[in-house]
N, C-alpha and C positions, 0 to 999 in steps of 0.2 A: 605718754604712752607707756603701758606696762611692758616689761622686757619680754614676756611671753607673747604679747601681741606683735611686737617688733620682730621676734623670731618667726612667727607665722607669716608675716608679710615677706620677710627675706626668703623663707623657704618657698613661698609661692612664686617669687620672682625667679629663683634659681630653677624651679620646675616649669617655668614659662606658663604659669596660670594667671588669671586675672588678679591684679593686686595694685596697691598704691605705694609700693616701695620707693619708686623714683621721687615721690613727693616728700619722702622722709629723710632723704640724703642731704646733708648740709652742703651749702654752696662753697665753692673754692676749689682751685686746681682744675683737674680734668672734669669733663661733664659727668653727671651722675650715671648716665647709662653706660659710659665707657668704664667707669670704676666698678660698677656692679657687674658689668659684663665679664670682667676678669673672673669673678667667682662663678658665674653661670657657666662659662666655658670650662673652668677647672673642674666643676662638678661632673659635667659630661665626659670630659677627657679622662678623668680618674676612673669612672665606672667603665668606660670603653677599655681602659687598660686592664681592669679586673676581668672583663669578659675575655680579653685576649690571653690573659694568663690562665684562665680556666679552660679555654677552648683553643689551644695552640694549633691542633690539627685542622680545625675548621678555618682558622685564620690563614693557615698555609694553603688550604684548598681554594679559598676564595681570593686570596691576595689582600694586601694591606688596604687598598682603597675600598674594595667591596665590603670587606669586613668592617671597616669604619662606618660605612653606610648602614650595614646591618645593626651595628651597636647603637647608633643614634636612633634608628627606627624602633629597636627593642626598648631603649630607654624611654622613648616617648609614650609607649604603651605600658611599660612596666617600670616606673620609677622605683628607686630603692625603697623598700618598706621594712628594712631590718637593720639594726645597729651593726650587725656583722656583715661585712661585704662578701663573706664567703658564700652567702646564699642569694646574692643578687641575680646570678645567672640561672637560677633553678627553673625559670619558666621558658628558657630559650627554645628547647625542643618543641614545646607546644606552640610557641610563637611562630617558629619556622613552618610548622605543619598547617597553620591556619591563616597566616598573614599573606595578603595579596602581594605578589612579587617574589615570594619565597616558597609558598606552598606548591608552586609548579615544579619544584625540585625536591621531591620527597626524601632523597638520599641525605640532604642536609639535616633534616629533622632527626633522621635515624642516627646519623653520626653524632649529633649533639646529644641525643638520649644516651648513647653508649658512653660517650666521654663523661657525661654527668654521673652515670652509674659507676664508672671507675673511680671518680672523685668521692662519691658517697661510700664506696667500699673501703677506700683508704681511710676515711674518717670514722668508720664504724667501730664499735666497741671491740676491744681485744678479747678473744676467746681462744683457748687452747683446743685445737681440733681433736676429735676422737681418732683412733688409729685402728688398723686392721686387727691388732692384738685385742682390742676391746671387743670386736665382733667375735674373734676366736674364743673368747672366754665365756660367751653366752651359752647357756644350756640349749639344746636342740628345741625343746618345747617353747622357748621364748621367741623363736623366729616367726611363728604364725601371726602373732599380734605385735610384732616389732614396729615401732614408729621411729622416724628420724627427725631430730631437731638440727636444723642447719645453722651455719654461722650467721650472726646478725649482719655480716657484710654481704651476704649473697644477694645478688640482683639478677633478674632475668629480663633481657631486652629482646623483643621480637623485631626482626628486620626482614625486608624484602630486597635489600641492597647489600652488596658485599663490603660493608663498612668496617668490619673488624680489623682487616689488615691495615687500614689507614691509621688506627690508633697507635700502632707500633712503627709506622713508616716514617722515614726521615722527611723533613720538610721539602727537600728538593725532589722527592719521589712521589709527591702527591698528584693524583689524577682522579678524575671522576670514577667512582666505583661502578661496577657492572651490576645490572639487575639480576637477581638470582632466579632460577627456574621455579623454586618454591620458597615460601617464607621459612626462616630458620629462627632458632632461639639461641641467644648468646648468654652463657652463664658468666657472671662476674663475681669474684670473691677475693678475700684477702686471708689466706691461711696463717701467714706470719707477718713479714715486713713488706713483701711485695704483693701488689694486686695481680691476680691471674684472671684470664678470661679465655674462653674458647667457644666455638660453635658446637652445639650438641647434635648428636644423631637424632633422627626423628623420634624413635621409640624412647630414647633417653630423655628427650624433652618432655614427652608425655608423662613418664614416670617421675621425673624430678618435680614437675608441677604438682602432680598428685601427692607425692610424698610431702611436699611443702605445705599442702593443704590438710595434712594429717592422715593420709591413707596409710593403712597398715601393710606389712609385707604381703600378706595374703591378697589384699586388694591389688597390689602392684602386679602380682603374678596373673591375676584375672585380666588385667588390662592387656597382657601380652598373649593371652590364649587365642585371640582371633587371628594372630599371625604366626603362632608357633604352638607345638604340642605342649602338654603339661610339663614334661621333663625339661624341654628347651626353655620354656617360659620361666621356670624356677631358676635354671642355670643363668639365664640372662639377667634376671632380677638380682640374684646373688652377685653376679659379676659387676653389675653397675654399682651396687652398694660398696663393693670392695674398691672399685675405681674411685668413688667419691671419698671413701676413707683415705685412700692413698694420696689423693690430691688435696685433702684437707678441707672438704666442703661441709663435713658433718661435725656438729659440736657435741652431740650426745645421742646415744642409742637408748630408747625407752621401750620398756616392755612390762606387761603385767606380772606381778609376783606370782609364782606357782601356788595353786591352792593347797592348803594344808590338809593332809590325810590323817592327822593324829586325832 
């Protein structure tokens, strides 16, 4: 048998797929299924450990036994398909949201989504954020068509459960989160070395989404006009941009060059 064929049979055995690996093991010592079982068990145990390291808050909320059951159920549906174990748990939020036995607890999927967003923000490319001084140096005429380029680490996670406090909570303080009166949007980003996240005010969430999709400053003001007058809308939009600059969400301020009159 070619080495590649043997490797495929071994992989199928470890993943508990139909295979003939037992027939290929030399006799002697312990039974073949016992010897191969060591590798099959180690594969699942190692990936369960990866999940536990990636989702410590979820493990604390569920407890060791239930989290292990979750890990094995997830592994059965999503075997590792990447050489880097860092990405093994990327489907967990979707699994929790759809799998029978877990989807009945929607707060688990939301917590997993937020935890994963924090991890992605940590791994994102380093970019030095823009500062309020950068905005202060803009000519007044540049503001109308001003666009914001956000940090590559910025993630937005929609939740109906109050899961954000759990990401910072100590293991012994874990408790089922409460359902929120209205859905909220959580912004996650890494301005420097530490990942930051916070729940956005409703109007801020609308503007941050719009700005991330390329809306100009004038468009952002228009979005606020239904709930505020023109002066208040402009002031609120300016205030939010300043806040985002102060907190390091913005990578760059873009605006069209002024037309030449020469």
